N, C-alpha and C positions, 0 to 999 in steps of 0.2 A: 504494499500498500505505499509505497514510497512516493508514486505518482501522484496519488491521491492527496498526500501531505503538501507535496512542492504546490500542486493545485490551489489548496485552501490557502495556504502563505501567499501565492500569487494573487488571488482573489481579493484579498484582505488589502493587500498592499494597493493593489489598481484602485479597489474602493476608495481607500483611504487619500490615495496620490491624486486621482483624477478629481475628487470633491475638492481637496485642497488648491489646487490649479485654477479649477473654475472659480472659486471662491476668490481666489486672489487677482484674477483676470477682471472679475465683476468689480472687487475692491478698487482697482486701478481705475478702471472706467468711470467708477462713482468720483473718484479724485479729480482726474482729467475731464470729465463730462463727453468723452468720446466713446458712448455707448454703441452705436452702430458699427463705428471703426471698428469697435473690438469683437463684433460679431463677424464683421466682414472678414477680419484677418484671420478668425476662426474657420472659416470656410474648407480649407485643407483639411481638417479634423473631419467634417462632414463628408467630404468628397474621397478621402482616404479610407474611411469607416466604410463607405458605399463599396469602393473597390475591394476592401479586404473581406467583405460579405460575400460579395460576387464570385471572388476566387475561391473562398472556402467551400462552398455549397458543394464542389464535386472533389473535394480532398478528404479521403478517408484515411486520413494521417494526424498523427500529434499535432503535427504543424496547421492543420487544418482546423483541428479543434482550438487552438489557442488562437488562430488567425481569425475564426468566426466570433469568438468571444471578445477579443480586442475591436473588431469592426463595429459589433452590435454596440459596445460601449463607448466608442468614437461618435458613432450615430447620435446615439443616445446623451453624450455628453455637449455636443454642437446644440441641440434642442433645447437643452437645459440651460446652456449659456446664452442663447437668445431670450430666454425667458428671464432668467434672472437679471440680465442686461436691460430689462425692460422693453425690447425691441419686438418680441412676439410674446405679448400677453392675451389681452381681449379687450373689447370696445369700452369697457368700464374702468376707468381710471381714478373714481371718486371713493371716498371713505362711505362705508355704510351708514344708512340714515338712522339717526335714534331712534330706539324701538321697533324697528325694522323686525318681522319673524316671519316663521314659516314660509312658503312658497315665495311670497316676494324677496325675502333674505337670500332663499337659496338661489333663484334665478339671476339676483344680482350679483351674489359672489359667483356663481359659474360664468357670468359676463366678464368677471375680471380676469378670467384664465382661459376663456371659449377658444382663442385662437390657439394657444398654446396646447390644449386637450385636442384640437382638431389635428395640429401637426403631429403630434405623438399617437393618434390613432390612425392617420394617413401614414406615419411610418411602419407601423405594425402591420397595415394591409398589404403594404407592398412588399413587406418582409413574407408574408404567408404566402403572397403571388409567386416570388421569385424562389421560395425554397419548396414549393410544391414538387415533389418527385426527386429531390437533392437527395444525396447521400448523406451529407452533413447538416444536421438541423440545429447546429449549435447557434448561429446567431439568431435565429428565431426563440430558440429556448431562453436564451439569455435576456433579450428584448421584453420576452412576455413576462417575465419575471418583474423585471424592473416596471411594467407597464401596471400589473397587477398591485404592486406594493405602492406605486406613486398614487393611484385611485384611493387605496384605502388610506394612505396618509393625508391626502386633500379631504377627504369625508370626515375623518376623525379629528382635524384641524376646524372643520367646520362645525361639526356636531358638538365637541367639546372633551378634552383631555386636562389632566390634571397640570402637565407641565409643556409649555411651548418655549422653544428656544428663538428668542426674537434678535439675539445679537448680531445675525449674519443677515438679516433682513435687507437687500441692497436699496438703495434710496430713492430708487423709481417705483418699487413694490411697498413702500411704506403703506400704502392704503391697505394691503391686505391686511395688517395686523388688526382692523377694526372688523373684518370679516371672521377671523379666528376665535374662538371660546374656550376660555381656562375655566374648567370645572369637573366634575364628575365624569367619568366614562360613560358612553351611551353604548347601545346595541353595536353600533359599528367597531369598538374597540374588540370585542369579542369575536366578532366577525371576521374580522382582519386576523386576528390571531389564529383563527380555525384553519382559514384558509392558507396562510403562509405555514402553518406547523404542517399541514396536508401537504405542501410543497416539498417541505423539506423532508417528511417522511417516503413520499415518492420517490424523489431522487436520492436519498439515502438508501434506500432498498435496492434502487438498480445500480448504486455504487457497491453494495455490498455483493451482489451477485454477478459484477462486471469481471470479464475474464481476459479482455484486452486491454493494453495501455491505454487505447484511444478512448475508450468508454470509461475507463477508471478515470482518467483525467477530466473528460467532459462531466461526469457526475460529481466529480469533486469540486469541479469550479461553479456548477449549478447549486448543488447542496449548500456550498459556503456563500454564495450569492443570496440564496433564501433565507439563509440563517442572519446573515447581515441586514436583511429587509426586516426579518421578526425582531431583531435587536432595537432597530431603530423605532419600531413601533413601540416596544416595551419601555423606550428611553421617554416615551410620553407620558409615562406612568412613574418609573423609577427616578429619584432623585440623583442622578450621576452626572458630574462636570464633563459632558462629552463634548462641549464647546473649545476643551481644551485641547482636544486633539488636532485642530487645525488655527486657533488663535495666534501661537506663536509664530506662525509662518505667514500672517497676513499683517498689512502696514495698516496703522491707525486708520480709523474712519474719519476723512474730513469732515470739519464740523460745518454744519449746513447755515448760511446765512440765515436770519429770522423769517426773510421774506419769502424764502425757498421751502420753508417748514410747512 
């Protein structure tokens, strides 16, 4: 199981490092005001990720597994960069109205991220299409885990969780804070935990019975990724200083003039 251990370490490092790089790019864009330029300069990440995904589809090798995993992460990373930089978000960019609740609050909150959700879903559909009949489904599996985890995370932030880390909210997304709800967990939380735990169980079971190095590494990467997604959800409840993982590598946020707040 050496291959699975290496895959787990690789997945954890890539999760930590890629998150830090995106946060760093967005923090610098906030300081310089060059948000669109930052997203445009990041286009090689999207193009390179797309190329890696396409090449990996017919590669039944260890390299193909890692290439598909990295390609999906790169595509996902660029979409997240575009969102956090405030370039691809949604038509609603104002705070939630005081006292708004129920369906009006939900639809207004969805409007703040509608374009981002559409792009994420479009990415998933494209991956489903290009992966149809392919020998290597690693890119699709990776993206699907990220997609499911992100949907549940947003729902829990909207419906309510005890802990919400607001430290890394970018300047152009400050209005999103008004749509988050800090409070007791709702049914969205056990639903997320159940689904993500089931994903881990399926991937771990297939890892346990895997016989080739390719499948061992593949399911090692997917099991770890699903476990990290589950951990991120538990951190909405458990009071651990997770922000310290990236705070040290980021420049201090630029103080906004009063008229920009």
